[in-house]
N, C-alpha and C positions, 0 to 999 in steps of 0.2 A: 511507432506509429504505423509503419508499413505492416507489421505483423497484425495490428489491430484491424486495419483495412482489410488484410487478407482474411481474417476471421469474420468480418462483416459480409464480405463477399461469398465465403463459403456458406455462411448461415443463409444468406439469400438464395443461393443456389440449391441448398438442401430444402428450404421451404418450397421453392418452385418445383423441385423434383417430387416432393411429397404431395404437393397440390395435383401435379399431373398424374401420378400413380393412383391417388385416390379418386380422381375424376374418371379414369379409366375403369377402376373397380366399381364405382357407383353406376357408371353408364352401363356396364356389362352385367350388373347384378340382376336385371330383369331378363337376360338372355338365357338360353339353354332350356332344358327340360324342367329344372327347378324353378324357372321363371314362368312356366306356364302350367299353373295347377289346374286349369280347365281340362287339359289332357288327361290328368290323373282321374279327375271325376268322370269324364266321358268314358275312359277305360273301365272304371268300376261299373257304371250303368250298363255298358256294353256286355260286361261279364254277366250282370243280372239278367239282361234280356236274353243273352245266349242260353242261360240255364232255366229260362222260363220263370224267373222270379220276379215279384212286384218291386217297384222302386218309387220313391217319394222324392220329388224334386225340391221339396222344402228342406231336405237334409243336406242339399248341395249348395255351395256358396256361388259357383260360377256358372253352372249349367242352368239355363232358364227354361228350355224347351226341347222336347225329343219327339221326332215323328218318323214314321217309316215313309220312305219316299215311294210315291207312285210314279206313273210315267210322266206326269206334269211336275216339273221342278220349278218352284216359285222363288225368285229372288227376293231378298229382303235387305234392309239396312243393317240388321244385327250381324255379328260375326258368327260364323258357324264352322263346324267340322263335320265331315261325312265319313262314316265307317260302314264297312260291310259286315253284317252279322248274319251268319246262317244263310247267305245268298241274297239277303235283303239289304238295301242301303238305308241307313238311318242318318238323319240330320240332327246334329247336336247344336242348338244355339247356346251361346255363352256370352258372358260379360267378361271383359278382360279386367285383370286386377288393375287398380289405380297405379299410374306412373309414379315414379319416385321423384318428381320434380320438387315436391315440398321437402323431402329428405335432402336432396341436393342443395336447395336453397339454404336450409338450415346448416348443412355442412359448410358451405361457402361463407356464411355469416360467422359461424364459429372459427373457421380457418382464418378469416380476415382479422378477427378480433385477436386470435393467438398471434398471427404474424405482426399485428400492431403492437401487441405487448412485447414481443421479442425485440422489435426495432426500437421501442421506448427504452427497454432495458439496456440495449446496446448503446443508445445515446447517452442515457445516464451514466453508464460506466465510462464512456468517452469523456464527458464533461466533468465528472466527479473524480475520476481516477487517472486517466490517460493523460489528458491535458495538463493538469497540475504537475504530474510526474515529469512531463516533457520540459516544463519550466525549470525544475530543479535538478534535472538529470546531470548536467555538467558541473554543478556546484561542488560536490565532494572532490572532484579532480582538481578544480581551481584551488580549493583549500589545500590540497596536497601540494600544489605547486608554490604555495605561499602567497597566493593573491587573497590578503585578508582585509582589504579595504572596501570591498564590495559587499554592502549589507544585503541580507536576504529579507525581502519583504514577507512579513508574516501574513498568513491568509487564515480565514476562519473556516477553512475546509476541514471537515471533520475527520477525513481520512489522513491528511498530511499536515494539519495544523501543528500538532506537537512535534512532528518530525522536523518541519521547517524551523519551528522555535528552537529545537535542540541543536540543529545545524547552525543556526545563527549564533546561539550560545557558545557553541564549539569555536565559531570564528572569532567572537569576542574574546574568549579565553586565550585562544592562540595568539591574537594580536596583543594582548596584555603580557603574555609570556615573552613574546618577541621583543616588546618595547622595554621590558625589564632587564 
């Protein structure tokens, strides 16, 4: 029983650790340069502007507007990036990629379902295997000592039913031999 409780505690600790690790991974997945694809697009457009080539903003997913900045800088509600290209400052307006809150929600739902399944499996193992075994654990030792008068109540447990029946039959046979 103590070993089983230890197994349950270890399983719950592992589930909690996996949850924490995956939370950190999902939270940080949008960070860093690979999490900012608008910078890659801005760099590509800056390279085209520097080489005097034409660019079409419809080919870019995140960059929405590019303009050379003059002396008057106008604020706007959009996110922007300023790059210096050939001595001129250019403003790149962009839309940030959508956050991963839907992915995190889906992950948490799947994780809770998985954790629930693991807990249900552990409970079924406890009720179907561990608890019945605890009831018959000392019975073979009692038979060996010669305590043949205590009948073993048969159960309809699919895992221990035949085993319990066999132990009780062994008790009866031993009792008959002892009486004869």
